[in-house]
SEKOLLO-553723 format. One record per atom (N, C-alpha, C): residue number from 1; residue in one letter; atom name; x, y, z. Coordinates in steps of 0.02 Angstrom, whole numbers, plus 50000, padded with zeros to 5 digits. Example, Ala and Ser with C-alpha at 12.3 -4.5 7.8 and 13.67 -1.06 7.14 Angstrom:
# residues 2
1 | a | N | 50660 | 49716 | 50390 .
1 | a | CA | 50615 | 49775 | 50390 .
1 | a | C | 50660 | 49835 | 50390 .
2 | s | N | 50642 | 49888 | 50354 .
2 | s | CA | 50684 | 49947 | 50357 .
2 | s | C | 50645 | 50002 | 50394 .
//
This chain:
# residues 115
1 | m | N | 50042 | 49941 | 50000 .
1 | m | CA | 50000 | 50000 | 50000 .
1 | m | C | 50044 | 50062 | 50000 .
2 | s | N | 50017 | 50113 | 49973 .
2 | s | CA | 50053 | 50176 | 49972 .
2 | s | C | 50046 | 50211 | 50039 .
3 | c | N | 50079 | 50266 | 50045 .
3 | c | CA | 50075 | 50304 | 50108 .
3 | c | C | 50006 | 50333 | 50119 .
4 | e | N | 49966 | 50339 | 50067 .
4 | e | CA | 49900 | 50369 | 50073 .
4 | e | C | 49845 | 50317 | 50080 .
5 | g | N | 49860 | 50253 | 50077 .
5 | g | CA | 49810 | 50200 | 50076 .
5 | g | C | 49769 | 50196 | 50139 .
6 | i | N | 49790 | 50155 | 50187 .
6 | i | CA | 49751 | 50142 | 50247 .
6 | i | C | 49750 | 50203 | 50294 .
7 | g | N | 49795 | 50249 | 50285 .
7 | g | CA | 49797 | 50308 | 50328 .
7 | g | C | 49741 | 50357 | 50316 .
8 | d | N | 49707 | 50351 | 50260 .
8 | d | CA | 49651 | 50395 | 50245 .
8 | d | C | 49593 | 50378 | 50293 .
9 | d | N | 49561 | 50430 | 50318 .
9 | d | CA | 49507 | 50420 | 50367 .
9 | d | C | 49450 | 50377 | 50340 .
10 | h | N | 49436 | 50385 | 50277 .
10 | h | CA | 49382 | 50346 | 50246 .
10 | h | C | 49397 | 50271 | 50249 .
11 | y | N | 49458 | 50252 | 50230 .
11 | y | CA | 49477 | 50182 | 50232 .
11 | y | C | 49481 | 50155 | 50303 .
12 | f | N | 49504 | 50197 | 50348 .
12 | f | CA | 49509 | 50177 | 50418 .
12 | f | C | 49440 | 50160 | 50446 .
13 | y | N | 49389 | 50193 | 50421 .
13 | y | CA | 49321 | 50182 | 50446 .
13 | y | C | 49286 | 50125 | 50409 .
14 | v | N | 49297 | 50119 | 50344 .
14 | v | CA | 49260 | 50071 | 50303 .
14 | v | C | 49289 | 50000 | 50307 .
15 | f | N | 49355 | 49993 | 50313 .
15 | f | CA | 49385 | 49926 | 50314 .
15 | f | C | 49357 | 49883 | 50371 .
16 | p | N | 49349 | 49909 | 50432 .
16 | p | CA | 49319 | 49866 | 50484 .
16 | p | C | 49247 | 49846 | 50468 .
17 | v | N | 49210 | 49887 | 50430 .
17 | v | CA | 49142 | 49868 | 50411 .
17 | v | C | 49144 | 49807 | 50365 .
18 | w | N | 49192 | 49805 | 50318 .
18 | w | CA | 49197 | 49747 | 50274 .
18 | w | C | 49218 | 49686 | 50313 .
19 | w | N | 49262 | 49693 | 50362 .
19 | w | CA | 49282 | 49637 | 50403 .
19 | w | C | 49222 | 49612 | 50445 .
20 | l | N | 49183 | 49658 | 50470 .
20 | l | CA | 49123 | 49637 | 50508 .
20 | l | C | 49072 | 49604 | 50463 .
21 | s | N | 49069 | 49623 | 50400 .
21 | s | CA | 49024 | 49588 | 50353 .
21 | s | C | 49048 | 49516 | 50342 .
22 | g | N | 49113 | 49506 | 50342 .
22 | g | CA | 49139 | 49438 | 50339 .
22 | g | C | 49123 | 49399 | 50402 .
23 | l | N | 49126 | 49432 | 50460 .
23 | l | CA | 49107 | 49401 | 50523 .
23 | l | C | 49033 | 49383 | 50522 .
24 | l | N | 48992 | 49425 | 50491 .
24 | l | CA | 48921 | 49411 | 50484 .
24 | l | C | 48910 | 49348 | 50443 .
25 | m | N | 48946 | 49341 | 50388 .
25 | m | CA | 48939 | 49281 | 50347 .
25 | m | C | 48960 | 49219 | 50385 .
26 | s | N | 49012 | 49224 | 50425 .
26 | s | CA | 49033 | 49168 | 50467 .
26 | s | C | 48979 | 49150 | 50517 .
27 | g | N | 48949 | 49200 | 50548 .
27 | g | CA | 48896 | 49188 | 50596 .
27 | g | C | 48834 | 49157 | 50564 .
28 | i | N | 48817 | 49181 | 50505 .
28 | i | CA | 48759 | 49152 | 50470 .
28 | i | C | 48773 | 49079 | 50451 .
29 | f | N | 48834 | 49065 | 50429 .
29 | f | CA | 48852 | 48997 | 50413 .
29 | f | C | 48848 | 48952 | 50475 .
30 | l | N | 48878 | 48974 | 50530 .
30 | l | CA | 48876 | 48934 | 50592 .
30 | l | C | 48805 | 48923 | 50616 .
31 | y | N | 48765 | 48976 | 50614 .
31 | y | CA | 48696 | 48971 | 50638 .
31 | y | C | 48655 | 48925 | 50593 .
32 | g | N | 48662 | 48932 | 50528 .
32 | g | CA | 48626 | 48889 | 50482 .
32 | g | C | 48646 | 48816 | 50487 .
33 | s | N | 48710 | 48804 | 50494 .
33 | s | CA | 48733 | 48734 | 50500 .
33 | s | C | 48715 | 48704 | 50567 .
34 | h | N | 48712 | 48744 | 50619 .
34 | h | CA | 48692 | 48717 | 50685 .
34 | h | C | 48617 | 48701 | 50687 .
35 | v | N | 48577 | 48745 | 50660 .
35 | v | CA | 48505 | 48734 | 50661 .
35 | v | C | 48486 | 48675 | 50617 .
36 | s | N | 48517 | 48668 | 50559 .
36 | s | CA | 48501 | 48614 | 50513 .
36 | s | C | 48540 | 48550 | 50528 .
37 | e | N | 48590 | 48555 | 50571 .
37 | e | CA | 48634 | 48500 | 50589 .
37 | e | C | 48671 | 48470 | 50528 .
38 | s | N | 48687 | 48513 | 50480 .
38 | s | CA | 48727 | 48492 | 50422 .
38 | s | C | 48763 | 48552 | 50393 .
39 | l | N | 48818 | 48539 | 50360 .
39 | l | CA | 48855 | 48593 | 50327 .
39 | l | C | 48816 | 48623 | 50269 .
40 | l | N | 48775 | 48582 | 50237 .
40 | l | CA | 48735 | 48606 | 50182 .
40 | l | C | 48687 | 48661 | 50205 .
41 | g | N | 48660 | 48655 | 50265 .
41 | g | CA | 48616 | 48707 | 50292 .
41 | g | C | 48652 | 48773 | 50299 .
42 | g | N | 48715 | 48772 | 50321 .
42 | g | CA | 48754 | 48833 | 50326 .
42 | g | C | 48768 | 48864 | 50259 .
43 | i | N | 48783 | 48822 | 50210 .
43 | i | CA | 48796 | 48847 | 50142 .
43 | i | C | 48733 | 48878 | 50113 .
44 | v | N | 48676 | 48845 | 50122 .
44 | v | CA | 48613 | 48871 | 50097 .
44 | v | C | 48596 | 48937 | 50131 .
45 | a | N | 48608 | 48942 | 50196 .
45 | a | CA | 48594 | 49004 | 50232 .
45 | a | C | 48635 | 49062 | 50204 .
46 | v | N | 48699 | 49050 | 50192 .
46 | v | CA | 48742 | 49103 | 50164 .
46 | v | C | 48720 | 49120 | 50093 .
47 | l | N | 48704 | 49070 | 50053 .
47 | l | CA | 48681 | 49083 | 49984 .
47 | l | C | 48616 | 49124 | 49984 .
48 | m | N | 48571 | 49108 | 50029 .
48 | m | CA | 48508 | 49145 | 50032 .
48 | m | C | 48519 | 49217 | 50056 .
49 | y | N | 48569 | 49227 | 50099 .
49 | y | CA | 48585 | 49295 | 50119 .
49 | y | C | 48611 | 49335 | 50059 .
50 | f | N | 48655 | 49304 | 50020 .
50 | f | CA | 48680 | 49338 | 49960 .
50 | f | C | 48625 | 49349 | 49908 .
51 | y | N | 48580 | 49301 | 49902 .
51 | y | CA | 48525 | 49308 | 49855 .
51 | y | C | 48480 | 49366 | 49873 .
52 | n | N | 48468 | 49375 | 49938 .
52 | n | CA | 48425 | 49429 | 49963 .
52 | n | C | 48466 | 49487 | 49991 .
53 | h | N | 48526 | 49497 | 49967 .
53 | h | CA | 48571 | 49547 | 49995 .
53 | h | C | 48542 | 49618 | 49991 .
54 | g | N | 48507 | 49634 | 49939 .
54 | g | CA | 48478 | 49701 | 49932 .
54 | g | C | 48426 | 49716 | 49984 .
55 | e | N | 48390 | 49664 | 50008 .
55 | e | CA | 48340 | 49673 | 50060 .
55 | e | C | 48368 | 49661 | 50130 .
56 | a | N | 48426 | 49629 | 50134 .
56 | a | CA | 48452 | 49610 | 50199 .
56 | a | C | 48497 | 49664 | 50231 .
57 | t | N | 48528 | 49705 | 50190 .
57 | t | CA | 48575 | 49754 | 50217 .
57 | t | C | 48580 | 49814 | 50171 .
58 | r | N | 48605 | 49868 | 50199 .
58 | r | CA | 48618 | 49928 | 50159 .
58 | r | C | 48693 | 49946 | 50162 .
59 | v | N | 48734 | 49897 | 50179 .
59 | v | CA | 48805 | 49910 | 50190 .
59 | v | C | 48840 | 49932 | 50127 .
60 | m | N | 48816 | 49910 | 50068 .
60 | m | CA | 48851 | 49928 | 50007 .
60 | m | C | 48840 | 50001 | 49987 .
61 | w | N | 48786 | 50032 | 50012 .
61 | w | CA | 48773 | 50102 | 49996 .
61 | w | C | 48796 | 50149 | 50051 .
62 | t | N | 48785 | 50129 | 50112 .
62 | t | CA | 48802 | 50172 | 50169 .
62 | t | C | 48837 | 50131 | 50223 .
63 | p | N | 48902 | 50120 | 50219 .
63 | p | CA | 48937 | 50079 | 50269 .
63 | p | C | 48934 | 50104 | 50340 .
64 | p | N | 48929 | 50169 | 50353 .
64 | p | CA | 48933 | 50190 | 50423 .
64 | p | C | 48869 | 50183 | 50463 .
65 | l | N | 48823 | 50140 | 50442 .
65 | l | CA | 48763 | 50130 | 50481 .
65 | l | C | 48777 | 50087 | 50542 .
66 | r | N | 48736 | 50096 | 50593 .
66 | r | CA | 48749 | 50058 | 50654 .
66 | r | C | 48734 | 49984 | 50646 .
67 | e | N | 48688 | 49966 | 50600 .
67 | e | CA | 48677 | 49895 | 50590 .
67 | e | C | 48736 | 49861 | 50555 .
68 | s | N | 48776 | 49899 | 50520 .
68 | s | CA | 48837 | 49871 | 50490 .
68 | s | C | 48887 | 49851 | 50544 .
69 | w | N | 48886 | 49887 | 50599 .
69 | w | CA | 48932 | 49873 | 50653 .
69 | w | C | 48904 | 49822 | 50703 .
70 | a | N | 48838 | 49822 | 50714 .
70 | a | CA | 48809 | 49783 | 50768 .
70 | a | C | 48779 | 49716 | 50745 .
71 | f | N | 48754 | 49712 | 50684 .
71 | f | CA | 48717 | 49653 | 50663 .
71 | f | C | 48758 | 49588 | 50665 .
72 | p | N | 48823 | 49589 | 50648 .
72 | p | CA | 48862 | 49526 | 50654 .
72 | p | C | 48862 | 49499 | 50725 .
73 | f | N | 48863 | 49542 | 50774 .
73 | f | CA | 48863 | 49520 | 50844 .
73 | f | C | 48795 | 49492 | 50864 .
74 | l | N | 48742 | 49519 | 50836 .
74 | l | CA | 48675 | 49493 | 50850 .
74 | l | C | 48667 | 49422 | 50822 .
75 | v | N | 48692 | 49410 | 50762 .
75 | v | CA | 48688 | 49343 | 50733 .
75 | v | C | 48729 | 49294 | 50774 .
76 | l | N | 48789 | 49314 | 50795 .
76 | l | CA | 48829 | 49270 | 50837 .
76 | l | C | 48797 | 49258 | 50905 .
77 | q | N | 48764 | 49309 | 50932 .
77 | q | CA | 48728 | 49301 | 50995 .
77 | q | C | 48672 | 49250 | 50986 .
78 | l | N | 48635 | 49253 | 50932 .
78 | l | CA | 48582 | 49204 | 50919 .
78 | l | C | 48611 | 49134 | 50913 .
79 | y | N | 48668 | 49128 | 50880 .
79 | y | CA | 48700 | 49063 | 50873 .
79 | y | C | 48720 | 49035 | 50942 .
80 | f | N | 48753 | 49075 | 50983 .
80 | f | CA | 48774 | 49051 | 51049 .
80 | f | C | 48715 | 49036 | 51094 .
81 | m | N | 48662 | 49075 | 51089 .
81 | m | CA | 48602 | 49061 | 51129 .
81 | m | C | 48570 | 48996 | 51107 .
82 | t | N | 48567 | 48984 | 51042 .
82 | t | CA | 48538 | 48921 | 51018 .
82 | t | C | 48579 | 48861 | 51041 .
83 | k | N | 48645 | 48868 | 51039 .
83 | k | CA | 48688 | 48814 | 51064 .
83 | k | C | 48676 | 48802 | 51138 .
84 | l | N | 48668 | 48855 | 51177 .
84 | l | CA | 48657 | 48849 | 51249 .
84 | l | C | 48590 | 48815 | 51263 .
85 | i | N | 48539 | 48834 | 51226 .
85 | i | CA | 48473 | 48804 | 51236 .
85 | i | C | 48472 | 48730 | 51217 .
86 | d | N | 48511 | 48711 | 51167 .
86 | d | CA | 48514 | 48641 | 51146 .
86 | d | C | 48549 | 48596 | 51197 .
87 | q | N | 48590 | 48624 | 51240 .
87 | q | CA | 48627 | 48583 | 51288 .
87 | q | C | 48580 | 48558 | 51343 .
88 | k | N | 48592 | 48497 | 51366 .
88 | k | CA | 48554 | 48470 | 51422 .
88 | k | C | 48576 | 48502 | 51487 .
89 | t | N | 48642 | 48507 | 51496 .
89 | t | CA | 48670 | 48540 | 51554 .
89 | t | C | 48717 | 48595 | 51529 .
90 | a | N | 48715 | 48651 | 51562 .
90 | a | CA | 48758 | 48707 | 51542 .
90 | a | C | 48804 | 48726 | 51599 .
91 | d | N | 48865 | 48740 | 51583 .
91 | d | CA | 48911 | 48767 | 51633 .
91 | d | C | 48922 | 48841 | 51618 .
92 | r | N | 48955 | 48874 | 51664 .
92 | r | CA | 48963 | 48947 | 51659 .
92 | r | C | 49007 | 48968 | 51600 .
93 | s | N | 49050 | 48924 | 51577 .
93 | s | CA | 49094 | 48943 | 51521 .
93 | s | C | 49055 | 48954 | 51456 .
94 | q | N | 48995 | 48926 | 51450 .
94 | q | CA | 48955 | 48937 | 51391 .
94 | q | C | 48920 | 49005 | 51391 .
95 | h | N | 48921 | 49038 | 51447 .
95 | h | CA | 48890 | 49104 | 51451 .
95 | h | C | 48937 | 49160 | 51429 .
96 | i | N | 49002 | 49147 | 51428 .
96 | i | CA | 49051 | 49198 | 51412 .
96 | i | C | 49042 | 49225 | 51341 .
97 | p | N | 49034 | 49182 | 51289 .
97 | p | CA | 49023 | 49211 | 51222 .
97 | p | C | 48958 | 49250 | 51216 .
98 | i | N | 48908 | 49229 | 51254 .
98 | i | CA | 48844 | 49265 | 51252 .
98 | i | C | 48852 | 49335 | 51283 .
99 | v | N | 48888 | 49338 | 51339 .
99 | v | CA | 48900 | 49403 | 51371 .
99 | v | C | 48940 | 49448 | 51324 .
100 | f | N | 48993 | 49421 | 51293 .
100 | f | CA | 49035 | 49461 | 51248 .
100 | f | C | 48995 | 49487 | 51188 .
101 | t | N | 48958 | 49442 | 51155 .
101 | t | CA | 48921 | 49464 | 51096 .
101 | t | C | 48864 | 49512 | 51113 .
102 | t | N | 48833 | 49503 | 51171 .
102 | t | CA | 48781 | 49550 | 51192 .
102 | t | C | 48811 | 49618 | 51206 .
103 | l | N | 48867 | 49620 | 51241 .
103 | l | CA | 48900 | 49683 | 51255 .
103 | l | C | 48923 | 49717 | 51190 .
104 | a | N | 48953 | 49679 | 51145 .
104 | a | CA | 48976 | 49707 | 51082 .
104 | a | C | 48918 | 49733 | 51041 .
105 | f | N | 48863 | 49696 | 51039 .
105 | f | CA | 48804 | 49719 | 51002 .
105 | f | C | 48777 | 49784 | 51031 .
106 | m | N | 48768 | 49785 | 51097 .
106 | m | CA | 48738 | 49844 | 51128 .
106 | m | C | 48782 | 49906 | 51121 .
107 | l | N | 48847 | 49898 | 51130 .
107 | l | CA | 48892 | 49956 | 51123 .
107 | l | C | 48894 | 49981 | 51051 .
108 | n | N | 48896 | 49935 | 51003 .
108 | n | CA | 48898 | 49957 | 50933 .
108 | n | C | 48831 | 49985 | 50910 .
109 | w | N | 48777 | 49960 | 50936 .
109 | w | CA | 48712 | 49986 | 50916 .
109 | w | C | 48702 | 50056 | 50945 .
110 | q | N | 48724 | 50066 | 51007 .
110 | q | CA | 48714 | 50131 | 51038 .
110 | q | C | 48765 | 50183 | 51016 .
111 | f | N | 48827 | 50163 | 51013 .
111 | f | CA | 48881 | 50212 | 51001 .
111 | f | C | 48914 | 50204 | 50932 .
112 | r | N | 48890 | 50160 | 50891 .
112 | r | CA | 48908 | 50147 | 50822 .
112 | r | C | 48977 | 50117 | 50813 .
113 | n | N | 49030 | 50149 | 50832 .
113 | n | CA | 49097 | 50121 | 50817 .
113 | n | C | 49143 | 50121 | 50877 .
114 | v | N | 49123 | 50086 | 50928 .
114 | v | CA | 49166 | 50079 | 50987 .
114 | v | C | 49224 | 50033 | 50971 .
115 | f | N | 49211 | 49979 | 50935 .
115 | f | CA | 49263 | 49930 | 50919 .
115 | f | C | 49293 | 49945 | 50852 .
//
């Protein structure tokens, strides 16, 4: 990269949004594969997200929206909650990802770009 690449304020702000969109796709894949109990379910979930991308997000037109920052954490929170509910017995270590994703979602939804 040149000296002007990542140092530009615009790139500094938009690059994390694209990384969070990748995290969102990972979360959708994990959630879809867990609910369907197969890898094919995760692949179908991601494909359906891409198929309905225009209705699912506005990140391609306006990256600095708060849902661009918070929605990946909401999907991961749903995944971890579903895993916790599926367990017969739960220990406290399973609550840590739920607490982290809830905190990350709430901070990003309220303050937009804390992380």
